[in-house]
N, C-alpha and C positions, 0 to 999 in steps of 0.2 A: 773628488781629488782635483787639485789645481792644475792647469795645463802649463805648457812650457811657457816661459817668460823671460823677458829681458828689458831692463830699464836702465837708464842713465841718470847720473846726478845733475848732469848739465841740462836736463830734461825733466827736473823733479816735479813730483805731485804737489809738492808744497815746499815753501821756503818760510823761514822765521828768523828775523833778525833779533840778536841781542840787544839790549839797550846801550848800543855802542859796542865796537871791539868784536865783530864777528856775527856769526850766524849758523844755520842749519839748513842743509837740503835734505828733504825727505822722499823716499820713495816707497810705495806700497807694493809690495811683492811676495807671492807665496803665502798670503794670508797675515802676513806681518809688515813692520815698518822698519825700514833700514835707514840710518842718518849718517851724513857726512857732516860733521861738525867743525868749523874753523874757528879757533879760539885765537885771536890776534894778541900780539904783544900788549901787556897791561891788563888782559881780560880776568876777571876774578867773579865766580859764580854770585857771591854776596853782593857785588856792586852791579852787575850787569844783567842778571837773570832773576835774582830774588825781588827786583822791584816789578818784574812782570808777573811772577807766580806767588809772591809771599812766602811766609814761612821762616823758620830760623836756619834751615839748610836744605840742601837738594833732597827731595824725597824720591827720585827715580833711581832705579837700580839699573847698573849699565854693564854691559858685555861687550867689549870692543876691541879694536885693533889701532894702535897708534901708527899712523903713517909717517909723519913728521913733527918736529918740535918736541917741546917737554912740558910736562904739567905736574904740579904738585897736588896731592890729593890729601886733605885733612879730614878724618873722621870725627864725628861727634865725641867719640870717646877718647880723642887726642892722638890716635895712632896717625901716621903720615907714610906716604909713599910717593916717590918721585917715579913717573912713567915717561917712556921715550920711545923713539922709532923702533919698530920691530916688536913691542911688548903687546902681548894679548892680555887684556885686564879684565877683572870682574870687580866692580865698585858697588858695593851695597848702599841702599838708601840712608841718607843721614851724613852728608858729607859737604864740604866746600872744596872748591879747587881753584887754581889760578895758573896762569901760563908763566913759565919760568924762561926768562931770556928774551931775546929780541925776535926771535923766529916765532910764526904762527904754529900753534899745536893743531894738527889734523888728525881726527879720530873718526873712523867707521864704528858706529854703535849698532849693534844687532838686537839690543833689547830695551834700551832705555828711552827711546826717542818719541814714542807715540805722542806723548803729551808734554815733552820737554820743551820749555820756554813757550808754552801755549797760555796765553791770557785765559783767565776763567776762575 
């Protein structure tokens, strides 16, 4: 059984930069990984993460909470969903996404960040 823990994103266990336009801070806690991703204005998965990880679309499944900003999610099957502040989201593998507007989109991700934007 894991012990009582507290972590802070400003003292992250790991940080990863996107290829421009943001990055993610990661904390390892409770046997899992939680990420705080900041997607700056102009960010798009296919432009800023795909060059790092390859593939045709994001293959990480995400469960998260949108703190601020907006993002459009486009699934490989063509369905789309815009997410924004206060939304709790589940995004299956097989998608592209991009920031909507001029405000950074900040998302706390509780499921899909262990290998997100990780070269290799």
